[in-house]
C-alpha positions as CSV (number, residue, x, y, z in Angstrom):
1,M,112.8,142.4,109.8
2,I,113.5,140.8,106.5
3,K,111.7,137.7,105.2
4,V,112.5,135.7,102.1
5,C,109.6,133.7,100.6
6,K,109.9,130.8,98.2
7,F,106.7,129.7,96.4
8,G,106.6,126.2,94.8
9,G,105.0,125.0,91.6
10,T,101.6,124.3,93.1
11,S,101.5,127.9,94.3
12,T,102.3,129.3,90.8
13,A,100.2,126.9,88.8
14,D,97.8,129.5,87.4
15,G,96.9,133.2,87.5
16,M,94.8,132.6,90.7
17,G,98.0,131.3,92.3
18,F,100.0,134.4,91.3
19,A,97.2,136.6,92.7
20,R,97.1,134.5,95.9
21,I,100.8,135.0,96.3
22,G,100.3,138.8,95.9
23,R,97.8,138.8,98.7
24,I,100.1,136.8,101.0
25,L,102.9,139.3,100.4
26,G,100.6,142.3,100.8
27,R,99.6,141.1,104.3
28,D,103.2,141.3,105.6
29,L,105.5,144.0,104.1
30,E,108.5,142.3,105.8
31,R,108.2,139.7,103.0
32,R,110.5,141.5,100.7
33,Y,112.3,138.9,98.5
34,V,110.4,136.3,96.5
35,V,111.7,133.1,94.8
36,V,109.4,131.3,92.4
37,S,109.3,127.9,90.8
38,A,107.9,127.0,87.4
39,P,104.1,126.4,87.4
40,G,103.1,123.0,88.5
41,K,99.9,120.9,87.9
42,R,96.6,122.7,88.1
43,Y,94.6,119.4,88.4
44,G,95.0,115.7,88.1
45,G,96.3,114.7,84.7
46,D,97.8,118.2,84.0
47,A,101.4,118.6,83.2
48,K,104.1,120.6,85.0
49,V,105.7,123.3,83.0
50,T,109.1,121.8,83.8
51,D,108.1,118.5,82.3
52,L,106.8,120.2,79.2
53,L,110.1,121.9,78.8
54,Y,112.0,118.6,79.1
55,A,109.7,117.4,76.3
56,S,110.4,120.6,74.3
57,H,114.1,119.8,74.5
58,R,113.5,116.3,73.1
59,E,111.5,117.8,70.3
60,L,114.3,120.2,69.6
61,I,116.9,117.4,69.4
62,D,114.7,115.1,67.3
63,G,113.4,117.7,64.8
64,G,115.5,120.8,65.1
65,H,112.7,123.0,66.5
66,V,110.5,123.1,69.5
67,R,106.9,122.3,68.6
68,D,103.8,120.9,70.5
69,A,105.3,120.8,74.0
70,Y,106.5,124.4,73.8
71,A,103.1,125.5,72.4
72,K,101.6,124.1,75.6
73,V,104.1,126.2,77.6
74,E,103.0,129.2,75.7
75,V,99.4,128.5,76.5
76,R,100.1,128.2,80.2
77,F,102.0,131.5,80.6
78,T,99.7,133.4,78.3
79,G,96.8,132.2,80.4
80,I,98.5,133.3,83.6
81,V,99.0,136.8,82.3
82,R,95.4,137.0,81.0
83,E,94.0,135.7,84.3
84,L,95.9,138.4,86.2
85,G,94.7,141.1,83.8
86,L,98.4,142.2,83.5
87,E,99.6,144.5,80.8
88,F,102.7,142.5,79.9
89,D,104.1,141.5,76.5
90,I,104.0,137.8,77.2
91,A,103.8,137.0,73.5
92,G,107.0,138.8,72.7
93,L,108.8,137.3,75.7
94,L,107.7,133.8,74.7
95,A,108.8,134.3,71.1
96,E,112.2,135.6,72.3
97,T,112.6,132.7,74.7
98,K,111.8,130.2,71.9
99,D,114.5,131.7,69.7
100,E,117.0,131.5,72.6
101,I,116.1,127.8,73.3
102,E,116.6,126.9,69.7
103,A,119.8,128.7,69.5
104,A,121.3,127.3,72.7
105,R,120.1,123.7,72.2
106,E,121.0,122.9,75.8
107,E,118.6,120.9,78.0
108,A,119.4,122.8,81.2
109,F,118.8,126.2,79.5
110,T,115.5,125.0,78.0
111,V,114.2,123.6,81.4
112,S,115.3,126.7,83.3
113,R,112.9,128.8,81.3
114,G,110.0,127.8,83.4
115,E,111.3,129.5,86.4
116,Y,112.6,132.4,84.3
117,L,109.3,133.1,82.7
118,A,107.4,132.7,86.0
119,G,109.9,135.1,87.7
120,R,109.5,137.7,84.9
121,I,105.7,137.6,85.2
122,M,105.7,137.7,89.0
123,A,108.1,140.7,89.0
124,A,105.8,142.6,86.6
125,Y,102.8,141.7,88.7
126,L,104.4,143.0,91.9
127,S,106.1,145.9,90.2
128,V,109.5,145.0,91.7
129,P,112.9,144.2,90.0
130,F,113.6,140.8,88.6
131,L,116.9,139.0,89.3
132,D,118.1,136.3,86.8
133,P,120.1,133.8,88.9
134,R,122.2,133.1,85.8
135,G,124.4,136.0,86.8
136,A,124.2,135.5,90.6
137,V,124.1,131.8,91.4
138,R,127.4,130.2,90.5
139,M,128.0,126.5,89.9
140,D,130.9,124.6,88.5
141,A,130.9,122.7,85.2
142,E,129.4,119.6,86.9
143,G,126.6,121.6,88.4
144,K,128.0,121.7,92.0
145,L,127.2,124.9,93.8
146,L,130.0,127.3,94.5
147,A,128.6,128.6,97.7
148,E,130.9,131.4,98.7
149,E,131.1,132.9,95.2
150,T,127.3,132.7,94.9
151,D,126.9,134.5,98.3
152,S,129.2,137.3,97.1
153,L,127.4,137.6,93.7
154,L,123.9,137.5,95.3
155,R,124.8,140.1,97.9
156,A,126.1,142.4,95.1
157,A,123.2,141.8,92.8
158,L,120.6,142.5,95.6
159,K,122.4,145.5,97.1
160,G,120.2,148.5,97.0
161,K,117.1,146.5,96.1
162,D,114.5,146.6,98.9
163,R,112.4,144.1,97.1
164,A,113.0,141.7,94.3
165,V,111.8,138.5,92.6
166,I,114.4,135.8,91.9
167,A,113.9,132.8,89.6
168,G,114.6,129.5,91.4
169,F,116.1,126.2,90.4
170,Y,119.1,127.3,88.2
171,G,122.3,129.2,88.0
172,A,125.3,129.2,85.7
173,D,128.9,128.0,85.5
174,P,131.8,130.4,85.0
175,S,131.3,130.2,81.2
176,G,127.7,131.4,81.5
177,M,126.2,128.0,80.7
178,V,123.0,127.3,82.7
179,R,123.2,124.6,85.3
180,L,120.3,123.2,87.3
181,F,119.8,122.2,90.9
182,P,118.1,118.8,91.5
183,R,114.3,118.8,91.1
184,G,112.9,120.8,94.0
185,G,116.0,123.0,93.9
186,S,114.1,126.3,94.1
187,D,114.2,125.6,97.9
188,I,118.0,125.9,97.7
189,T,117.7,129.2,95.7
190,G,115.5,130.6,98.4
191,A,117.9,129.6,101.2
192,L,120.8,131.2,99.2
193,V,118.9,134.4,98.9
194,A,118.0,134.4,102.6
195,R,121.6,134.1,103.5
196,A,122.7,136.8,101.0
197,V,120.2,139.4,102.4
198,S,120.8,138.3,106.1
199,A,117.1,137.5,106.4
200,D,115.5,137.0,109.8
201,L,113.2,134.2,108.4
202,Y,113.1,132.1,105.3
203,E,109.4,131.2,104.5
204,N,108.9,128.2,102.2
205,W,105.4,128.2,100.9
206,T,104.0,125.0,99.5
207,D,100.7,123.0,99.4
208,V,100.9,121.5,102.9
209,S,100.8,123.1,106.3
210,G,104.2,122.0,107.4
211,F,105.7,118.6,108.3
212,L,103.6,115.8,109.6
213,A,104.8,113.2,112.1
214,C,104.3,110.5,109.5
215,D,103.3,109.8,105.9
216,P,99.5,110.4,105.7
217,R,99.2,107.8,103.0
218,I,100.1,105.2,105.6
219,V,98.7,106.8,108.8
220,P,95.6,108.9,108.1
221,G,95.6,112.2,109.8
222,P,99.0,112.2,111.6
223,V,99.8,115.0,114.0
224,G,101.6,118.0,112.6
225,I,105.1,118.9,113.8
226,E,105.2,122.5,115.2
227,Q,108.9,122.8,115.2
228,L,112.1,120.7,114.6
229,S,115.8,121.3,114.3
230,F,117.8,121.3,111.1
231,R,119.4,118.0,112.0
232,E,116.0,116.4,112.6
233,L,114.9,117.8,109.2
234,R,117.9,116.2,107.5
235,E,117.2,112.8,109.0
236,L,113.5,112.9,108.1
237,S,114.1,114.3,104.6
238,Y,116.7,111.6,103.9
239,L,114.1,108.9,104.1
240,G,111.4,110.6,102.1
241,A,109.8,113.5,104.1
242,D,110.1,115.7,101.1
243,V,108.3,118.9,102.0
244,L,111.6,120.8,101.8
245,H,114.7,119.9,99.7
246,S,117.2,118.8,102.4
247,D,120.1,120.7,100.8
248,A,118.2,123.9,101.4
249,V,119.3,123.6,105.1
250,F,122.9,124.4,104.6
251,P,123.0,128.0,103.5
252,V,120.6,129.1,106.3
253,R,122.0,126.9,109.0
254,E,125.4,128.6,108.5
255,A,123.8,132.0,108.9
256,G,121.5,130.9,111.8
257,I,118.3,131.7,109.8
258,P,115.2,129.7,110.8
259,I,112.8,128.3,108.2
260,R,109.0,128.2,108.4
261,I,107.1,125.8,106.1
262,L,103.7,127.4,105.2
263,N,100.7,126.5,103.1
264,T,99.8,128.9,100.3
265,F,96.3,127.7,100.2
266,R,95.8,128.0,104.0
267,P,98.0,130.9,104.9
268,D,96.7,131.3,108.4
269,D,97.9,127.8,109.5
270,G,101.0,128.0,111.7
271,G,103.1,125.5,109.7
272,T,106.4,124.1,110.9
273,L,109.3,126.2,112.3
274,I,112.7,124.7,111.6
275,L,115.4,126.0,113.9
276,P,119.2,125.9,113.5
277,A,119.6,124.2,116.9
278,P,117.2,122.2,119.1
279,S,114.7,124.3,121.0
280,A,115.6,125.1,124.6
281,R,112.0,124.0,125.4
282,P,112.2,120.3,125.7
283,S,109.7,118.4,123.6
284,E,106.9,116.5,125.4
285,R,107.4,113.6,122.9
286,A,110.4,111.3,122.7
287,V,110.0,111.2,118.9
288,T,109.6,114.1,116.5
289,G,108.7,112.2,113.4
290,I,108.8,108.9,111.5
291,A,110.0,108.5,107.9
292,G,110.7,105.6,105.7
293,K,111.5,104.4,102.2
294,K,111.5,101.0,100.3
295,N,113.7,99.3,97.8
296,F,117.0,98.7,99.6
297,T,119.4,95.7,99.5
298,V,121.5,94.7,102.5
299,I,124.8,93.0,101.8
300,H,125.9,91.0,104.9
301,L,129.5,89.9,105.5
302,E,130.9,87.7,108.3
303,K,134.5,86.9,109.1
304,S,136.1,85.8,112.4
305,L,138.5,88.4,113.9
306,M,137.3,91.0,111.4
307,N,137.8,93.7,114.1
308,G,141.5,93.0,114.2
309,E,142.1,92.9,110.4
310,I,143.5,96.4,109.5
311,G,142.0,97.9,106.4
312,F,139.0,95.5,106.2
313,A,136.3,98.2,105.9
314,H,138.6,100.3,103.6
315,R,138.9,97.4,101.1
316,V,135.1,96.9,101.1
317,L,134.4,100.6,100.5
318,A,137.1,100.7,97.9
319,V,135.1,98.3,95.8
320,L,132.0,100.5,96.2
321,K,134.1,103.5,95.1
322,R,135.5,101.7,92.1
323,R,132.0,100.7,91.0
324,R,130.6,104.2,91.8
325,I,128.0,102.8,94.2
326,S,127.0,104.8,97.3
327,F,125.8,103.2,100.6
328,E,123.1,104.4,103.1
329,H,124.2,102.7,106.3
330,I,127.0,100.4,107.5
331,P,125.7,98.5,110.6
332,S,128.5,96.4,112.1
333,G,129.4,94.0,114.8
334,I,132.7,92.5,116.0
335,D,132.8,89.8,113.3
336,A,130.1,91.1,111.0
337,M,129.4,94.1,108.7
338,S,126.4,95.1,106.5
339,L,126.1,97.5,103.6
340,V,122.7,99.0,103.0
341,I,122.4,100.1,99.4
342,D,119.6,101.6,97.3
343,S,118.5,98.7,95.0
344,A,118.3,101.0,92.0
345,Q,122.1,100.9,91.9
346,L,122.2,97.1,91.7
347,K,120.3,96.3,88.6
348,N,121.3,94.3,85.5
349,G,123.8,92.0,87.2
350,A,125.5,94.7,89.3
351,L,124.7,93.0,92.6
352,E,126.3,89.7,91.5
353,R,129.4,91.5,90.3
354,L,129.6,93.5,93.5
355,L,129.3,90.4,95.7
356,E,132.1,88.8,93.7
357,E,134.4,91.8,94.0
358,I,133.8,92.3,97.7
359,G,134.4,88.6,98.2
360,A,137.7,88.7,96.4
361,A,138.8,91.8,98.3
362,V,138.2,90.7,101.9
363,L,137.7,86.9,101.7
364,P,134.7,86.7,104.1
365,E,133.5,83.5,105.5
366,K,130.0,84.4,104.6
367,I,128.6,87.0,102.1
368,Y,125.0,87.2,101.0
369,A,122.4,89.8,100.0
370,I,118.9,90.5,101.4
371,A,116.7,92.1,98.9
372,D,113.4,94.0,99.2
373,V,114.3,95.8,102.5
374,A,112.5,98.9,103.7
375,L,114.1,101.4,106.0
376,I,112.1,103.2,108.8
377,A,113.8,106.0,110.8
378,V,112.5,107.2,114.1
379,V,113.9,110.7,114.7
380,G,113.9,113.1,117.6
381,H,116.2,115.0,120.0
382,G,113.8,113.8,122.8
383,M,115.0,110.2,122.4
384,S,118.1,110.9,124.4
385,R,116.1,112.5,127.2
386,N,113.5,109.8,127.5
387,V,114.5,106.5,129.0
388,G,113.3,103.4,127.3
389,T,112.7,104.8,123.8
390,S,114.5,101.9,122.1
391,A,112.6,99.4,124.2
392,R,109.3,101.0,123.2
393,L,110.2,101.0,119.6
394,F,111.1,97.3,119.4
395,Q,108.2,96.2,121.6
396,A,105.8,98.0,119.2
397,I,107.4,96.3,116.2
398,A,107.3,92.9,118.0
399,R,103.6,93.4,118.9
400,A,102.9,94.0,115.2
401,G,104.5,90.6,114.4
402,V,107.3,92.1,112.3
403,N,110.8,90.7,112.1
404,V,113.6,93.3,112.1
405,R,116.2,92.6,109.5
406,M,118.6,95.4,110.4
407,I,119.2,98.0,113.2
408,D,121.3,101.1,113.0
409,Q,121.4,103.7,115.8
410,G,123.3,107.0,115.4
411,S,125.9,107.9,118.0
412,S,124.1,111.1,118.7
413,E,120.9,109.3,119.8
414,L,119.0,111.4,117.3
415,N,117.6,108.5,115.3
416,I,117.2,104.8,115.2
417,T,116.8,103.1,111.8
418,V,115.4,99.7,111.3
419,G,115.1,97.5,108.2
420,V,112.1,95.3,107.6
421,D,110.7,93.4,104.7
422,H,108.8,95.4,102.1
423,A,105.6,93.5,102.9
424,D,105.9,94.6,106.6
425,Y,106.6,98.3,105.9
426,E,103.2,99.9,106.3
427,R,102.3,97.7,109.2
428,T,105.5,98.7,111.0
429,V,105.1,102.4,110.4
430,R,101.6,102.3,111.8
431,A,102.7,100.3,114.9
432,V,105.5,102.7,115.6
433,Y,103.3,105.8,115.1
434,D,100.7,104.4,117.5
435,E,103.3,103.7,120.2
436,F,104.8,107.2,120.2
437,F,101.8,109.4,119.1
438,G,98.9,107.5,120.5
439,K,96.3,105.2,119.0
440,R,94.3,106.5,116.1
441,A,90.5,106.8,116.2
């Protein structure tokens, strides 16, 4: 059996973290390939190494050299090597890396050095080969992953290596220039490695013991989710359940490789198992989890006989495309249509201009915007097997005295999304949780 393990920044924050990872790997020799992130915060008020490297790049651009921020990076990595008692020329590697950063003068290259240095140290600590993804994870000039080429390169690079450490978060375009995944992208690197080595399991180690049914900042002590499907994960991650980067699903889903979310600081916890397809064992609950996010704007259009007007929706969406604005949902009726848009895209007069252009494109009888909307998604394959789930959801919201501003239900019956006012967000989440998971003590 082959397991690929990815460890996040909280796991690699200091030398004790590296040692803890070593013990986790030593307990299970099937854990053969390790993907690491740059060291994260050690305590409140500390800085992540990635953020220090972004600051180092700003110093480089402003003054021609890296200075104070990079000095802090040097202190962090020197401290890790010292805490491990490792015979490793970290001073030489840091000096070499500094020269490379100043020669390249590229932000992505500078920022990628957090994972690179962590990977080099981890490989030395474990006495296994190090793989630099710069030569094995291929992206285009815009930073988009070239999945099939990457799979071929990774397979070739790892062939004959029974064990290896791989730096996460970055790759390179065909010219060799470093490109970054989005923040949290080491999860994606781990999934790519799992696919390349035909792993039986991809373990994603972080600082929580798997997914919770709800945000614990809103509902104290929510129940844990023992298992969920990739589709449920995507739905929950989309609205803020960010234990795992949602794009990490795709490489392993195609290969049929399950993911287990585990806690580096509580390695004996069972965590959450994420399966490529829904489990054959029906869930006892109608709902797997609840997720939500604030700061959306709903643009509502009304026009008689809209359903018979060919190209109506196309013209609306063409305006969004022209203005490079994405949408989250499009709830619609026979004579009405709504666009749910992240409010961050509608600042500095963009909303007013968008309303004008949509109005000119389709001549609606009514068009107006509803600001400060929060979205709440109720997700679960069990919803389709449990009669009355929708009724229970809306009864719970009504009992909480909340007015629903928008409803959108997926055709697969996997999720129902509702929009409420910002002020009602937390109250709604608590009411829905109590309905489907039981009253809290």
